[in-house]
C-alpha positions as CSV (number, residue, x, y, z in Angstrom):
1,M,36.3,-12.6,-5.6
2,S,37.3,-9.0,-6.5
3,H,36.7,-6.1,-4.1
4,T,33.9,-4.7,-6.3
5,S,32.3,-8.1,-6.8
6,E,32.3,-8.6,-3.0
7,L,30.8,-5.2,-2.3
8,A,28.0,-5.9,-4.9
9,S,27.1,-9.1,-3.2
10,F,26.7,-7.4,0.2
11,S,23.2,-7.1,1.6
12,A,21.4,-3.7,1.4
13,V,21.4,-3.6,5.2
14,K,25.2,-4.0,5.3
15,L,25.8,-1.5,2.6
16,K,23.5,1.0,4.4
17,K,25.6,0.7,7.5
18,M,28.8,1.1,5.5
19,I,27.5,4.3,3.9
20,E,26.4,5.6,7.3
21,K,30.0,5.0,8.6
22,K,31.5,6.6,5.5
23,Q,33.2,3.3,4.6
24,I,31.9,3.6,1.1
25,S,30.4,6.5,-0.8
26,P,27.1,6.6,-2.7
27,V,29.0,7.5,-5.8
28,E,31.4,4.6,-5.5
29,L,28.6,2.1,-4.8
30,T,26.4,3.4,-7.7
31,Q,29.3,3.1,-10.1
32,I,30.0,-0.4,-8.9
33,Y,26.4,-1.5,-9.8
34,I,26.4,0.4,-13.1
35,D,29.6,-1.3,-14.1
36,R,28.2,-4.7,-13.0
37,I,25.0,-4.2,-15.1
38,I,27.0,-3.3,-18.1
39,K,29.1,-6.4,-17.8
40,I,26.6,-9.0,-16.6
41,D,23.1,-7.9,-17.6
42,P,23.5,-8.8,-21.3
43,K,23.6,-12.4,-20.1
44,I,20.0,-12.1,-18.6
45,N,18.5,-8.9,-19.9
46,S,16.9,-7.9,-16.5
47,F,17.2,-4.1,-16.9
48,C,15.4,-2.2,-19.7
49,A,15.5,1.6,-19.5
50,K,18.8,2.7,-17.9
51,N,19.2,5.8,-15.7
52,Y,23.0,5.9,-15.2
53,E,23.7,9.6,-15.7
54,Q,21.0,10.7,-13.4
55,A,21.8,8.0,-10.9
56,L,25.4,9.2,-10.6
57,A,24.2,12.8,-10.3
58,D,21.9,11.8,-7.5
59,A,24.7,9.8,-5.8
60,K,27.0,12.8,-6.0
61,S,24.3,15.0,-4.3
62,Q,23.8,12.4,-1.6
63,E,27.6,12.1,-1.0
64,Q,27.6,15.9,-0.4
65,Q,24.7,15.5,2.1
66,L,26.5,12.6,3.8
67,M,29.7,14.6,4.3
68,A,27.6,17.6,5.6
69,G,25.9,15.3,8.1
70,Q,22.6,15.6,6.4
71,A,22.0,12.1,5.3
72,R,18.3,11.0,5.8
73,G,16.1,8.1,4.7
74,L,16.0,4.4,5.3
75,L,17.4,3.7,1.9
76,F,19.9,6.5,1.7
77,G,22.6,5.9,-0.9
78,L,21.3,2.5,-1.9
79,P,20.9,1.8,-5.7
80,I,17.5,0.3,-6.6
81,G,15.8,-1.2,-9.7
82,I,12.3,-0.1,-10.4
83,K,9.8,-2.5,-12.0
84,D,8.8,-1.2,-15.4
85,L,5.1,-1.0,-14.4
86,E,5.9,2.0,-12.1
87,D,5.9,5.5,-13.5
88,T,9.3,7.2,-13.1
89,Q,9.7,10.9,-13.8
90,N,11.7,11.6,-17.0
91,L,12.6,7.9,-17.4
92,N,11.0,5.7,-20.0
93,T,8.2,3.6,-18.7
94,T,6.9,1.1,-21.2
95,Y,4.9,-1.5,-19.3
96,G,6.6,-3.9,-21.8
97,S,3.9,-2.7,-24.3
98,L,4.1,-1.4,-27.8
99,A,1.4,1.1,-26.8
100,Y,3.8,2.8,-24.4
101,Q,7.2,2.2,-26.0
102,H,7.9,6.0,-26.0
103,Y,6.1,7.0,-22.8
104,V,8.2,9.2,-20.5
105,P,6.1,10.1,-17.3
106,K,6.2,13.6,-16.1
107,A,6.0,12.5,-12.5
108,D,6.9,9.5,-10.2
109,N,4.0,7.5,-8.9
110,E,3.5,6.9,-5.2
111,L,5.8,3.9,-4.8
112,V,8.7,5.6,-6.7
113,Q,8.2,8.8,-4.7
114,R,8.5,6.8,-1.5
115,V,11.8,5.0,-2.4
116,R,13.3,8.3,-3.7
117,H,12.2,10.1,-0.5
118,A,13.8,7.3,1.5
119,G,17.1,8.1,-0.3
120,A,17.3,5.2,-2.9
121,I,19.1,5.9,-6.1
122,I,17.3,4.6,-9.2
123,L,19.6,2.6,-11.6
124,G,16.9,2.0,-14.1
125,K,13.8,0.0,-14.9
126,T,13.5,-3.8,-14.6
127,N,11.8,-5.8,-17.3
128,V,8.2,-7.1,-17.3
129,P,5.8,-9.1,-19.5
130,D,3.6,-7.2,-21.9
131,M,1.4,-5.0,-19.7
132,G,2.5,-7.2,-16.8
133,A,0.3,-10.0,-18.0
134,G,1.8,-13.5,-17.4
135,A,4.5,-15.0,-15.3
136,N,7.1,-15.1,-18.1
137,T,9.0,-11.9,-18.5
138,R,9.0,-11.4,-22.2
139,N,7.7,-8.5,-24.3
140,P,7.8,-7.0,-27.8
141,V,9.7,-3.9,-26.7
142,W,12.7,-5.2,-24.7
143,G,12.6,-8.9,-25.3
144,A,12.9,-11.7,-22.7
145,T,14.6,-11.9,-19.3
146,G,16.5,-15.1,-18.7
147,N,16.9,-16.9,-15.4
148,P,20.4,-16.2,-13.9
149,F,20.7,-19.9,-13.0
150,N,20.0,-20.9,-16.6
151,P,19.4,-18.0,-19.0
152,S,17.5,-20.3,-21.5
153,L,14.8,-20.7,-18.9
154,N,12.3,-18.1,-17.7
155,A,12.8,-15.9,-14.7
156,G,9.1,-15.7,-13.8
157,G,7.0,-12.6,-13.9
158,S,5.8,-10.1,-13.9
159,S,8.6,-9.0,-11.6
160,G,11.0,-11.1,-13.5
161,G,13.5,-8.4,-14.3
162,S,13.7,-7.4,-10.6
163,A,14.1,-11.0,-9.4
164,A,16.8,-11.8,-12.0
165,A,18.7,-8.5,-11.2
166,L,18.7,-9.3,-7.5
167,A,19.8,-12.9,-8.1
168,A,22.8,-11.7,-10.1
169,S,23.6,-8.9,-7.6
170,L,23.0,-6.1,-10.1
171,A,21.2,-4.1,-7.5
172,P,20.9,-4.4,-3.7
173,L,17.1,-3.7,-3.9
174,C,14.3,-3.9,-6.5
175,T,10.6,-3.2,-6.4
176,G,7.9,-5.6,-7.4
177,S,4.1,-6.0,-7.6
178,D,1.7,-8.9,-7.4
179,T,-1.8,-9.7,-8.5
180,G,-1.7,-13.4,-9.3
181,G,1.9,-14.1,-8.2
182,S,4.1,-11.5,-9.8
183,L,6.3,-11.0,-6.7
184,R,6.3,-14.6,-5.5
185,I,6.8,-16.6,-8.7
186,P,9.9,-14.8,-10.0
187,A,11.4,-14.7,-6.5
188,A,10.9,-18.5,-6.4
189,L,12.4,-19.2,-9.8
190,C,15.4,-16.9,-9.2
191,G,16.2,-18.0,-5.6
192,I,15.4,-14.7,-3.8
193,Y,12.7,-13.3,-1.5
194,G,9.5,-11.7,-2.7
195,L,6.8,-10.4,-0.3
196,R,3.2,-10.0,-1.4
197,P,2.1,-7.6,1.4
198,S,-1.4,-7.0,2.8
199,A,-3.4,-4.8,0.5
200,G,-2.8,-1.1,1.3
201,L,0.2,-1.7,3.5
202,V,2.4,-0.3,0.7
203,P,0.3,2.2,-1.2
204,S,-0.3,1.7,-4.9
205,Q,-1.3,4.6,-7.0
206,R,-1.6,3.0,-10.4
207,K,-4.6,0.7,-9.7
208,P,-7.5,1.8,-11.9
209,L,-9.8,0.1,-9.4
210,G,-8.6,1.5,-6.2
211,W,-10.7,-0.6,-3.9
212,T,-9.6,-4.0,-5.1
213,P,-7.3,-5.9,-2.8
214,I,-5.9,-8.3,-5.4
215,S,-3.3,-6.0,-6.8
216,V,-0.4,-4.8,-4.5
217,V,3.1,-3.5,-4.7
218,G,5.8,-4.8,-2.5
219,P,9.5,-5.5,-1.8
220,M,11.9,-8.0,-3.2
221,G,15.3,-8.8,-1.6
222,R,18.3,-11.1,-1.5
223,N,17.5,-11.9,2.1
224,V,14.8,-11.2,4.7
225,E,16.5,-8.2,6.2
226,D,16.7,-6.4,2.9
227,T,13.0,-7.2,2.1
228,W,12.1,-5.9,5.6
229,L,14.1,-2.7,5.0
230,Q,12.4,-1.8,1.7
231,L,9.0,-2.6,3.2
232,A,9.7,-0.3,6.2
233,A,10.6,2.5,3.8
234,T,7.4,2.3,1.7
235,I,4.5,1.6,4.1
236,G,1.9,4.0,5.4
237,L,-1.2,6.1,4.6
238,S,-1.5,7.7,1.2
239,K,-4.3,9.8,-0.5
240,N,-3.4,7.9,-3.7
241,D,-4.6,4.5,-2.4
242,P,-8.0,4.2,-0.6
243,L,-7.0,0.9,0.9
244,S,-3.8,2.4,2.5
245,Y,-3.7,2.8,6.3
246,D,-1.5,4.5,8.9
247,T,1.0,2.0,10.4
248,Q,4.5,1.9,11.5
249,M,7.2,-0.8,11.8
250,S,10.8,-1.0,13.1
251,A,13.4,0.0,10.5
252,D,15.5,-3.1,11.3
253,I,14.2,-6.6,11.8
254,R,17.0,-7.1,14.3
255,D,15.3,-4.6,16.7
256,L,12.7,-7.3,17.4
257,P,13.1,-10.5,19.4
258,P,13.6,-13.6,17.2
259,V,10.7,-16.0,16.6
260,D,11.0,-19.4,18.3
261,L,10.2,-21.9,15.6
262,S,9.5,-24.6,18.1
263,K,6.4,-22.8,19.2
264,L,4.9,-22.4,15.7
265,R,1.8,-24.4,14.7
266,V,2.3,-25.0,11.0
267,A,0.0,-26.4,8.3
268,Y,0.8,-27.3,4.7
269,T,-0.8,-28.1,1.4
270,E,0.6,-29.4,-1.9
271,D,-2.1,-27.9,-4.1
272,F,-4.9,-26.2,-2.1
273,G,-7.2,-29.0,-3.3
274,C,-7.6,-27.3,-6.7
275,C,-4.2,-26.6,-8.3
276,E,-2.4,-28.7,-10.9
277,V,1.1,-29.5,-9.6
278,D,3.9,-31.5,-11.3
279,N,4.5,-34.8,-9.7
280,D,8.2,-34.1,-9.3
281,I,7.5,-30.8,-7.6
282,R,5.1,-32.5,-5.3
283,Q,7.9,-34.9,-4.2
284,V,10.4,-32.1,-3.8
285,F,7.9,-30.2,-1.6
286,R,7.2,-33.4,0.5
287,N,10.9,-33.9,1.0
288,K,11.4,-30.3,2.1
289,I,8.5,-30.4,4.5
290,Q,9.7,-33.6,6.0
291,K,13.1,-31.9,6.8
292,I,11.7,-28.7,8.3
293,S,8.7,-30.1,10.1
294,K,10.8,-31.2,13.1
295,L,11.5,-27.5,13.7
296,F,7.9,-26.6,14.6
297,Q,5.6,-27.4,17.5
298,S,3.3,-29.1,15.0
299,C,3.2,-29.5,11.2
300,E,0.2,-31.1,9.5
301,E,-1.4,-31.3,6.2
302,I,-4.7,-29.6,5.7
303,Q,-7.5,-29.8,3.1
304,F,-9.2,-27.0,1.3
305,N,-12.5,-26.7,-0.6
306,L,-11.8,-24.0,-3.2
307,D,-13.6,-25.5,-6.3
308,D,-14.7,-22.0,-7.4
309,A,-11.4,-20.3,-6.9
310,H,-10.3,-20.4,-10.6
311,R,-13.5,-18.8,-11.9
312,C,-13.5,-16.3,-9.0
313,F,-10.0,-15.1,-9.9
314,D,-10.8,-15.1,-13.6
315,V,-13.6,-12.5,-13.0
316,L,-11.7,-10.3,-10.5
317,R,-8.6,-10.3,-12.7
318,A,-10.6,-9.5,-15.8
319,E,-12.3,-6.6,-14.1
320,A,-8.9,-5.0,-13.5
321,F,-7.7,-5.6,-17.1
322,V,-10.9,-4.0,-18.5
323,A,-10.4,-1.0,-16.3
324,G,-6.8,-0.6,-17.2
325,L,-6.8,-1.4,-20.9
326,Q,-10.1,-0.1,-22.2
327,N,-8.6,3.1,-23.7
328,T,-5.9,1.1,-25.6
329,Y,-8.2,-1.6,-26.7
330,E,-10.8,0.7,-28.2
331,K,-8.2,2.8,-30.0
332,N,-5.9,0.1,-31.3
333,P,-6.4,-3.5,-30.0
334,E,-3.5,-4.7,-32.1
335,L,-1.1,-2.9,-29.8
336,L,-2.0,-5.4,-27.1
337,G,-0.3,-8.7,-26.9
338,P,-2.2,-12.0,-26.7
339,N,-2.2,-12.2,-22.9
340,P,-3.6,-8.8,-22.0
341,R,-6.0,-8.8,-24.9
342,M,-7.4,-12.2,-23.8
343,N,-8.0,-10.8,-20.3
344,Y,-9.7,-7.7,-21.6
345,E,-12.0,-9.6,-23.9
346,M,-12.9,-12.1,-21.2
347,G,-13.9,-9.2,-18.9
348,A,-15.7,-7.3,-21.6
349,N,-18.0,-10.3,-22.1
350,M,-18.9,-10.7,-18.5
351,K,-22.1,-9.6,-16.8
352,L,-22.7,-7.7,-13.6
353,T,-24.0,-10.9,-12.1
354,D,-20.6,-12.5,-12.7
355,C,-18.9,-9.7,-10.8
356,I,-21.3,-9.9,-7.9
357,W,-20.8,-13.6,-7.7
358,A,-17.0,-13.3,-7.7
359,Q,-17.1,-10.6,-4.9
360,K,-19.4,-12.8,-2.8
361,T,-17.3,-15.9,-3.3
362,Q,-14.0,-14.1,-2.5
363,T,-15.6,-12.7,0.7
364,Q,-16.7,-16.1,1.9
365,Y,-13.2,-17.6,1.0
366,F,-11.6,-14.8,3.0
367,K,-13.7,-15.5,6.1
368,D,-13.2,-19.2,6.0
369,F,-9.4,-18.8,5.4
370,Q,-9.0,-16.5,8.4
371,K,-10.5,-19.1,10.7
372,L,-7.6,-21.4,10.0
373,F,-5.3,-19.0,11.8
374,D,-7.1,-19.8,15.0
375,Q,-5.4,-23.2,14.8
376,Y,-2.2,-22.3,12.9
377,D,0.5,-19.6,12.8
378,L,1.7,-20.4,9.3
379,I,0.5,-22.2,6.2
380,L,3.0,-23.5,3.7
381,S,2.8,-24.6,0.0
382,P,4.9,-24.6,-3.1
383,V,5.1,-21.3,-5.0
384,T,5.1,-22.8,-8.5
385,P,3.8,-26.1,-9.9
386,V,6.9,-26.7,-12.1
387,S,10.6,-26.1,-12.4
388,P,11.4,-23.1,-14.7
389,F,10.7,-23.7,-18.3
390,S,12.0,-22.0,-21.5
391,W,11.1,-18.4,-21.8
392,Q,10.5,-19.0,-25.5
393,N,7.3,-20.8,-24.4
394,L,5.0,-17.8,-23.6
395,Y,3.3,-19.8,-20.8
396,L,2.9,-23.3,-19.4
397,S,0.2,-25.2,-21.4
398,E,0.0,-28.4,-19.4
399,V,0.9,-30.1,-16.1
400,N,1.4,-33.8,-15.8
401,G,0.0,-34.1,-19.4
402,R,-3.2,-32.2,-18.4
403,P,-3.9,-29.2,-20.6
404,L,-4.4,-25.9,-18.7
405,E,-7.3,-23.7,-19.9
406,N,-5.5,-20.4,-20.2
407,Y,-2.1,-18.7,-20.0
408,Y,-2.2,-17.9,-16.3
409,R,-3.8,-21.1,-14.9
410,W,-0.3,-22.3,-14.0
411,L,-0.2,-19.5,-11.4
412,S,-3.0,-20.9,-9.3
413,L,-0.8,-21.8,-6.3
414,T,-0.2,-18.1,-5.8
415,Y,-3.5,-16.6,-7.0
416,V,-5.7,-18.7,-4.7
417,V,-3.7,-17.0,-1.9
418,T,-4.3,-13.6,-3.6
419,L,-8.0,-14.2,-3.1
420,M,-7.5,-14.5,0.6
421,T,-5.6,-11.2,0.8
422,N,-3.2,-12.5,3.5
423,P,0.5,-11.6,3.3
424,A,2.5,-14.3,1.5
425,L,6.3,-14.7,1.0
426,S,8.3,-16.6,-1.5
427,F,11.1,-18.2,0.5
428,P,14.1,-19.7,-1.3
429,L,14.3,-23.3,0.1
430,G,17.2,-25.0,-1.7
431,R,16.9,-26.5,-5.2
432,D,14.4,-28.7,-7.0
433,H,14.9,-32.0,-8.8
434,L,16.4,-30.2,-11.8
435,N,18.9,-28.2,-9.6
436,M,17.0,-25.0,-10.1
437,P,15.8,-22.7,-7.2
438,F,12.8,-24.0,-5.3
439,G,10.3,-21.5,-3.7
440,L,8.3,-22.2,-0.5
441,Q,5.2,-20.1,-0.1
442,M,4.7,-18.9,3.5
443,I,1.3,-17.5,4.4
444,A,0.6,-15.7,7.6
445,G,-2.6,-14.4,9.3
446,F,-4.5,-11.3,8.3
447,R,-2.2,-8.3,8.2
448,E,0.5,-10.2,9.9
449,D,3.2,-9.0,7.5
450,T,5.9,-8.3,10.0
451,T,5.2,-11.5,11.8
452,L,5.6,-13.4,8.5
453,L,9.0,-11.8,7.8
454,R,10.2,-12.6,11.3
455,M,9.1,-16.2,11.0
456,A,10.9,-16.4,7.6
457,D,14.0,-14.8,9.2
458,A,14.1,-17.5,11.9
459,L,13.7,-20.3,9.3
460,A,16.4,-18.8,7.0
461,Q,18.9,-18.8,9.9
462,H,18.3,-22.5,10.4
463,C,18.2,-23.5,6.7
464,E,21.5,-21.8,5.8
465,H,23.4,-24.6,7.6
466,D,21.7,-27.4,5.5
467,P,22.9,-27.8,1.9
468,D,19.5,-29.2,0.9
469,L,17.6,-26.2,2.3
470,A,20.0,-23.3,2.0
471,Q,19.3,-20.4,-0.4
472,P,20.8,-21.2,-3.8
473,Q,24.0,-19.3,-4.7
474,L,24.5,-18.2,-8.3
475,D,27.6,-19.4,-10.1
476,L,28.5,-16.2,-11.8
477,S,31.4,-17.7,-13.8
478,A,29.0,-20.2,-15.4
479,L,26.5,-17.5,-16.2
480,M,29.2,-15.4,-18.0
481,Q,30.0,-18.3,-20.3
482,T,26.4,-18.5,-21.6
483,Q,25.2,-17.1,-24.9
484,T,21.5,-16.3,-25.3
485,D,19.6,-14.0,-27.7
486,F,16.8,-12.4,-25.7
487,K,15.4,-10.3,-28.6
488,T,13.0,-12.9,-29.8
489,G,9.6,-11.3,-30.3
490,I,10.8,-7.7,-30.4
491,V,8.7,-5.7,-32.9
492,D,9.7,-2.8,-35.1
493,T,7.3,0.0,-34.0
494,S,8.7,2.8,-36.2
495,Q,5.5,2.8,-38.3
496,I,3.0,2.3,-35.4
497,S,1.1,5.5,-34.5
498,K,1.2,6.8,-31.0
499,I,-1.9,6.7,-28.8
500,E,-3.0,8.7,-25.8
501,Y,-1.5,7.2,-22.7
502,D,-3.7,6.2,-19.8
503,H,-0.8,4.5,-17.9
504,T,-2.9,2.0,-16.0
505,A,-1.0,-1.2,-16.5
506,S,-2.0,-4.2,-14.5
507,A,0.1,-7.1,-13.5
508,V,-0.1,-10.8,-13.1
């Protein structure tokens, strides 16, 4: 491994310490990742708009601060990829949509402000599906993002670009967001960590419906420590998010005592009683649970009654899409891809009674779910119902030969957890039956985000010694030998008229 390749693979936490000790400069580190993106990213297409010139200027400024003893911020000097649903000042933000292909925000949104304030250096934007709709990162502006473990397969979504970039060590940190599984699914498919935090823990400015808890922004990382670090840098009260709240956490997970796995009461489910799951994935999950169950005080299967969960999520999701896409739909619906347009039209045809029913159902599910944590410390499930499929298939249409009724029904293992609002983490637990990364969904009690990460950290330290459970490691030489055209579906927009931007993209 070359010196630069070795540095690129270091954790964000380790790189942070090296910068603080002046063992590496922000400029040197930023250039290493820029060079790496230029060389490797054509194999996966994880980055869209690039920010190289400004990134190097920011790194030079930070280097001067470092030498003057003025370095500040939890992410000082660390390059980062920003998901292309987040507005970035003077940097193209398209939401993967033809309607926003030329949109350049005049200001950063809340999340981007926070990572900049913490000292992160923005390398560029990471790819997303059209308007963030769907768990396959493919859009008509930038094309598809391939899975680094097999670029012909999908990287998940809507944070697919971020997950793929992290898996290929193109950045030490990347941001994500999650409505139905957008952090957890790409993390699972790409073998990294993705935390769906409690609503309001990390403020989100771009939600058009500010009081809904189903859409959140959160961290992704190559390990638990890095995920923790980004979370610590972005939490806290904000006037831009009515669900945000004042809270604090340690900057380093190692400042806290390790969790004793042998004292944890654990429950698990293959399907929450209502989700379609591929038979092979069920068996993979059973095998993994059998291996890790001996680590805990107890580990038992539990049953759920969530028969109305699909319809409930349909309504709540559709509300958000109507709020976010009304301006675009009324002016030029042809600019919307099939996924976001379907969600908008579903919502536009709903009645107030549908919305009230969904709110009441979610509230009851929430109350019932929280009672489980009187008995258990942790609930486990698979993250996805299948191994990664081709990104050329816009979505999964069937499981075990059973047709799925819409493009996002295959996300149900994650969106039923969204309804509960509990923090949930995608944990890379070895590989599946097709030798692709397998994601374990870890769910903790209400607002127990830091406890969840500490439990995951303890589990990761055990699993790293077992080849069947250890985090998958990318074979970069094999990736570099692949040849894939990711431009399928890109549309010539030179003749499409511009519209007024309302920049309220949603996400899966």
